[in-house]
C-alpha positions in Angstrom: -7.4 12.0 15.8 -8.4 12.0 12.1 -11.6 14.1 11.1 -14.3 12.1 9.2 -16.4 13.8 6.8 -20.7 13.8 7.7 -22.2 11.1 6.3 -24.2 13.7 3.6 -20.7 15.4 3.1 -19.2 12.4 2.0 -22.2 11.1 0.2 -22.4 14.7 -1.6 -18.5 14.6 -3.0 -19.1 10.7 -4.3 -21.8 11.5 -6.4 -20.4 14.6 -7.6 -16.9 12.8 -8.3 -18.7 9.8 -9.7 -21.3 12.0 -11.9 -18.1 13.9 -13.6 -15.7 12.3 -16.2 -13.3 10.3 -15.1 -10.0 12.8 -15.1 -7.0 12.1 -16.8 -3.8 11.6 -15.4 -0.4 12.5 -16.4 3.1 13.3 -14.5 3.4 17.0 -13.1 6.3 16.6 -11.1 9.3 15.5 -9.0 10.1 15.5 -5.4 13.6 15.3 -4.3 15.1 13.5 -1.5 18.2 11.3 -0.2 19.4 8.1 -2.2 18.6 4.5 -1.0 16.1 2.2 -1.1 12.4 2.8 -0.1 8.9 0.2 0.0 5.6 1.3 0.9 4.2 4.8 1.4 1.2 6.3 3.2 -0.5 9.6 3.2 -2.3 11.0 6.2 -4.7 13.1 4.9 -5.8 15.5 8.0 -1.8 17.1 7.9 -1.1 15.9 4.4 2.1 14.8 5.0 3.4 11.2 2.9 5.8 9.4 4.6 7.9 6.6 2.7 9.7 3.7 4.5 13.5 3.8 3.3 16.2 1.0 4.4 17.1 3.0 7.7 14.9 5.4 7.9 11.6 7.3 7.3 11.4 10.2 4.8 8.1 12.8 5.6 7.3 15.4 2.6 5.0 18.0 3.7 2.3 18.2 0.7 0.5 20.9 2.1 3.8 23.1 2.8 5.7 23.3 -0.2 6.9 19.8 -0.3 9.3 20.3 2.3 11.2 17.5 3.3 12.1 15.6 6.8 13.9 12.2 7.6 13.6 10.8 11.0 13.9 7.4 12.6 16.0 4.4 13.0 15.0 1.5 10.9 16.4 -1.9 9.8 15.0 -2.3 5.9 11.9 -0.5 6.4 8.8 -1.7 4.7 5.4 -0.7 5.8 4.5 3.0 7.7 1.2 3.0 8.8 -0.4 6.8 10.4 -2.2 5.7 14.1 -3.8 8.2 15.6 -2.2 10.8 18.3 0.7 11.7 15.6 2.0 8.4 15.7 3.5 6.5 12.9 3.9 1.9 13.0 7.0 1.2 10.6 7.9 -2.2 9.9 11.8 -3.0 10.2 12.4 -6.2 8.1 15.8 -7.0 9.4 16.0 -6.9 12.9 12.1 -8.1 13.1 10.4 -5.7 14.7 7.4 -2.5 14.1 8.2 0.8 15.5 5.8 3.1 16.9 7.7 6.5 16.6 6.0 10.1 17.6 6.1 11.7 14.4 6.2 15.2 16.0 9.9 14.5 17.6 10.7 12.0 15.4 11.8 9.9 17.9 10.8 6.2 18.6 8.3 5.2 21.6 8.4 1.7 21.0 9.7 -1.6 19.7 7.9 -4.4 19.5 8.9 -8.0 18.4 7.3 -9.5 15.7 7.6 -12.9 13.3 10.5 -13.0 10.9 10.8 -10.7 8.1 7.8 -8.2 8.9 6.1 -6.7 6.0 2.9 -4.9 4.9 0.9 -3.5 8.0 -2.4 -2.1 8.9 -4.4 -0.4 11.3 -8.0 -1.4 12.3 -9.2 2.2 14.2 -12.5 0.0 15.1 -10.6 -2.4 17.1 -7.2 -0.5 17.9 -5.7 -3.7 16.9 -2.5 -3.4 14.3 -2.1 -6.5 11.8 1.9 -6.8 10.9 2.2 -9.5 8.1 5.6 -11.7 8.8 6.3 -12.8 5.5 9.3 -15.1 5.6 7.4 -16.8 8.8 3.8 -17.0 7.5 2.3 -15.6 10.5 0.5 -12.6 11.4 1.4 -10.4 14.3 -1.8 -8.3 16.1 -0.7 -5.5 18.1 -2.5 -4.0 20.7 -1.5 -0.1 19.7 -2.7 1.6 23.1 -0.8 -1.5 25.0 2.3 -1.6 22.6 2.0 -5.5 22.9 1.1 -8.7 20.7 -2.0 -9.8 21.8 -2.6 -12.9 19.1 -0.6 -14.0 16.4 -2.3 -15.8 13.3 -0.3 -19.0 12.0 -0.6 -19.1 8.1 1.7 -19.9 5.4 5.2 -18.3 4.2 5.1 -15.4 1.6 2.6 -13.3 2.9 2.0 -9.6 1.5 0.1 -7.0 1.6 -3.6 -7.0 3.2 -6.6 -5.1 3.2 -9.6 -5.9 6.6 -13.2 -6.5 5.5 -15.8 -4.5 7.4 -16.6 -7.8 9.4 -13.1 -8.3 10.4 -11.5 -10.1 8.0 -8.0 -9.8 7.1 -7.2 -11.0 2.9 -3.8 -11.4 3.0 -2.0 -11.6 -0.6 0.2 -14.9 -0.7 3.0 -14.1 -3.4 4.3 -18.3 -2.7 1.3 -19.9 -3.1 -0.3 -17.4 -5.9 -3.6 -17.2 -3.5 -5.4 -15.0 -0.9 -5.3 -16.0 2.5 -7.6 -15.2 5.2 -8.3 -14.7 8.8 -10.1 -13.2 12.0 -8.6 -10.2 13.2 -10.1 -10.1 16.4 -10.6 -13.9 17.2 -7.4 -15.1 14.9 -9.4 -18.0 13.5 -7.7 -18.9 9.9 -10.5 -19.0 7.4 -10.4 -21.0 3.9 -8.1 -19.2 1.2 -9.3 -18.0 -1.8 -7.5 -19.5 -5.4 -6.1 -17.2 -7.6 -6.8 -19.1 -11.4 -4.2 -17.1 -13.4 -2.3 -14.9 -11.1 1.7 -15.5 -10.3 2.9 -13.9 -7.3 0.0 -11.4 -5.8 1.4 -8.2 -3.7 -0.3 -5.2 -4.2 -3.8 -5.5 -2.6 -7.1 -3.2 -2.4 -10.6 -3.2 -1.3 -13.8 -1.1 -2.7 -16.0 -1.5 0.3 -18.9 0.0 -2.0 -18.3 -3.1 -4.2 -17.1 -5.6 -2.0 -14.4 -5.9 -4.7 -10.6 -6.8 -4.3 -8.0 -6.2 -6.6 -4.9 -7.9 -6.6 -1.7 -7.1 -8.4 0.2 -10.1 -9.8 3.9 -10.1 -11.5 2.9 -12.0 -14.7 0.8 -8.6 -15.8 -2.4 -9.6 -14.1 -4.8 -8.1 -11.9 -7.1 -10.6 -10.2 -10.9 -9.3 -9.7 -12.4 -11.3 -6.4 -15.9 -10.7 -4.5 -15.0 -10.5 -1.3 -18.3 -11.8 -0.5 -18.1 -14.9 -2.1 -14.6 -15.4 -2.0 -14.2 -16.0 -6.0 -12.3 -14.7 -8.3 -14.7 -13.2 -10.7 -12.4 -11.4 -13.5 -8.8 -11.0 -14.7 -7.1 -7.5 -16.0 -3.7 -7.1 -18.3 -1.8 -4.7 -16.6 2.4 -3.8 -16.8 5.0 -5.8 -15.2 6.6 -5.3 -11.8 3.8 -4.0 -9.7 4.1 -3.7 -5.9 0.5 -1.7 -4.9 -3.0 -1.1 -5.6 -3.9 2.4 -4.6 -7.6 3.1 -4.5 -9.6 5.9 -4.8 -13.0 5.1 -3.6 -14.6 8.9 -4.1 -13.4 9.0 -8.0 -13.9 5.4 -8.3 -10.5 4.2 -9.5 -7.7 2.2 -9.1 -4.3 2.9 -10.2 -1.8 0.4 -10.2 2.0 1.4 -10.7 4.1 -1.5 -13.0 8.1 -0.9 -11.9 9.5 -2.5 -14.3 8.1 -1.2 -17.6 7.2 2.6 -15.9 3.5 2.5 -16.3 0.4 3.0 -13.8 -2.3 1.1 -15.2 -5.8 3.0 -14.5 -8.9 1.1 -13.7 -12.6 2.4 -13.6 -14.3 0.2 -10.9 -17.9 0.7 -12.1 -17.6 -0.5 -15.7 -20.7 -1.8 -17.6 -18.9 -5.0 -17.4 -16.9 -4.7 -14.0 -13.6 -3.2 -13.5 -11.4 -2.0 -16.7 -8.6 -0.8 -17.3 -9.2 2.5 -19.2 -5.3 4.2 -19.6 -1.7 3.4 -18.9 0.4 6.2 -18.0 4.1 6.7 -19.0 5.8 7.0 -15.1 9.4 5.8 -14.4 10.9 2.7 -14.1 11.3 1.4 -10.6 7.9 3.5 -9.5 6.4 0.1 -8.3 4.5 1.3 -4.8 2.8 4.7 -4.4 0.3 6.7 -2.4 -3.0 8.6 -2.6 -3.9 11.9 -1.4 -7.4 11.9 -1.4 -7.7 15.6 -1.0 -6.5 16.2 -4.2 -7.0 13.3 -6.0 -2.9 13.1 -6.6 -0.8 10.2 -6.7 2.9 9.7 -4.9 4.9 7.6 -6.4 9.1 6.7 -5.3 11.7 5.8 -7.2 14.8 6.8 -8.5 17.6 6.6 -12.1 19.6 3.0 -12.5 22.0 2.2 -14.4 22.2 -0.5 -16.8 21.9 -3.8 -15.4 24.6 -6.1 -14.9 25.5 -8.2 -17.9 25.1 -11.2 -15.4 22.1 -10.6 -14.0 20.7 -8.9 -10.6 19.4 -5.3 -10.2 21.1 -2.5 -11.5 22.3 0.1 -9.4 21.0 3.2 -8.9 22.0 6.4 -10.2 23.6 9.0 -7.5 21.4 11.9 -6.4 18.1 10.2 -8.6 15.9 9.5 -5.7 12.5 11.2 -6.3 8.5 11.2 -5.9 7.5 11.3 -8.5 3.9 13.7 -8.9 1.2 12.3 -11.2 -1.8 14.3 -10.9 -5.5 14.4 -12.2 -6.5 16.5 -15.3 
């Protein structure tokens, strides 16, 4: 089980970080791993293990012990990696419409659970013991009782589901990149709610929720980040970011959000508590392809999977990955 800071200690940490000047960030290194595709990443804070979903396996990097790299599991195009209690990892496997529960100590698969078509982003609610898996092409959410290792309900929404966040009241907020809106649903009852329209956001993918301000930040394919009041369920602002984002990473203690933009190889840094609301305060050069990532909340370091690429084909399409070029880029606060 994860350890939780005492209320007084957590409050003191947040107050200290908020009172200090915002840190500056820069690329401080890269961690090599096997070549291949990738999608979402996650850090398990207590163990400081970084997980990256890969095409056919999971890459694990031990951040506390010299960035030791290990690969395990058998996945059919991995999308999400979600740390669970008890040294367990939930991994969505898109090409065979399943999620895998994998023991991170042994690397062995403990369960394989059927979902809807194209399971993608996923999350876990410790309070209820439920996991939610967004089935992108099916337009449904598979709600899984992790202890029972079974789907207990299916929520029907719309195709195009991307990243999701869970509100304190049990509301699921889910980006829909086809409809340019945020879908809502009740995780515990399975009842769908009204969608939140995003006025100037095309293709929303990454999504973060700052519970302190009840603010959602959605990364959009058209170089925008939509700011939404989760309480009123209305868009309240829009920020200019880079091209090709696929994640929004929240550092609640330092009151910052980060959007990696893989098409132009930049990282947009957003201060959450500006006088006029959230604002982009810095743009950091990272690398082409760095579009997803994860935060280690203990150190404030950010980790972005990426690789080198050959020139794009003349007729269009994705450029080929250069052999031996996959790495996880490290961005650290100064």
